C-alpha positions as CSV (number, residue, x, y, z in Angstrom):
1,X,133.9,52.6,170.4
2,X,130.3,53.3,171.0
3,X,129.9,55.4,168.0
4,X,131.3,52.7,165.5
5,X,128.5,50.3,167.1
6,X,125.8,52.8,166.5
7,X,127.1,53.4,162.8
8,X,127.4,49.7,161.9
9,X,123.7,49.2,163.6
10,X,122.5,52.2,161.6
11,X,124.1,50.7,158.4
12,X,122.6,47.4,158.8
13,X,119.0,48.4,159.9
14,X,117.7,49.3,156.4
15,X,118.4,46.0,155.2
16,X,116.3,44.1,157.9
17,X,113.1,43.0,156.8
18,X,113.8,43.5,152.9
19,X,112.9,40.8,150.7
20,X,115.9,39.7,148.4
21,X,114.9,38.4,144.9
22,X,116.6,35.4,143.8
23,X,116.9,34.2,140.1
24,X,117.4,30.5,139.8
25,X,118.8,28.8,136.4
26,X,116.4,27.2,134.4
27,X,116.3,23.2,134.5
28,X,118.0,21.4,132.0
29,X,117.3,17.7,133.4
30,X,113.3,16.7,133.8
31,X,111.8,13.9,135.1
32,X,111.8,11.1,132.7
33,X,107.8,10.6,131.3
34,X,106.1,7.6,132.3
35,X,102.7,6.0,132.3
36,X,103.1,5.2,135.7
37,X,100.6,7.0,138.3
38,X,104.0,8.1,140.2
39,X,105.3,10.2,137.4
40,X,102.5,12.7,138.1
41,X,103.0,12.2,141.8
42,X,106.7,13.0,141.6
43,X,106.0,16.0,139.2
44,X,103.6,17.1,141.9
45,X,105.5,16.3,145.2
46,X,109.1,16.2,144.3
47,X,109.6,18.9,141.9
48,X,108.4,21.7,144.4
49,X,111.9,21.2,146.2
50,X,114.4,20.2,143.4
51,X,115.0,19.2,139.9
52,X,115.1,15.9,138.4
53,X,119.1,16.1,139.0
54,X,118.4,14.3,142.0
55,X,117.2,11.2,140.9
56,X,119.6,11.3,137.7
57,X,122.6,11.2,139.8
58,X,121.5,8.3,142.1
59,X,123.1,4.9,141.6
60,X,121.5,3.2,138.5
61,X,121.3,-0.4,140.5
62,X,119.5,1.4,143.2
63,X,116.7,-0.9,144.1
64,X,113.2,-0.4,145.9
65,X,114.7,-0.2,149.4
66,X,116.8,2.6,148.4
67,X,114.3,4.5,146.7
68,X,111.6,4.0,149.4
69,X,114.3,5.1,151.8
70,X,114.9,8.5,149.5
71,X,111.3,9.3,149.7
72,X,110.7,8.5,153.4
73,X,114.2,10.9,153.9
74,X,112.3,13.6,151.8
75,X,109.1,13.3,153.6
76,X,110.4,12.9,157.2
77,X,113.7,14.7,157.6
78,X,113.0,17.5,155.0
79,X,109.4,17.9,155.7
80,X,108.4,17.3,152.3
81,X,104.5,17.4,152.3
82,X,104.2,14.0,150.5
83,X,100.9,12.1,151.3
84,X,101.5,9.1,152.7
85,X,99.2,6.9,150.3
86,X,101.2,8.5,147.6
87,X,104.6,7.0,148.7
88,X,104.2,3.5,147.0
89,X,103.2,5.0,143.6
90,X,106.5,7.5,143.7
91,X,108.7,4.9,144.9
92,X,107.5,2.4,142.1
93,X,108.0,5.2,139.5
94,X,111.5,6.0,140.9
95,X,112.4,2.5,141.1
96,X,111.0,1.6,137.6
97,X,112.7,4.6,135.6
98,X,115.7,5.5,137.8
99,X,116.7,2.3,139.7
100,X,117.6,-1.2,138.8
101,X,114.2,-1.9,137.3
102,X,114.8,0.6,134.4
103,X,112.8,-0.4,131.4
């Protein structure tokens, strides 16, 4: 039994600390362009973790409170490095572009 454990340990040992390469598929959904300041902030902050799929598949009647909650969840729960001062502009962009205030 000890020999099996040693063989297993020796078999796994070379893979410890070896970097794996992951190739992600290209994005097919992009953030909707806008002249709102939150558009650029969304590109800078949100695109580092996920594509625009996240916003596209939210309820189309989602209001400002919904988007505020989503941005705060990303910042506080998932630890997205979003500057506190940028949150209102990002929320406004998301509400105007993907929520119940769509133009």
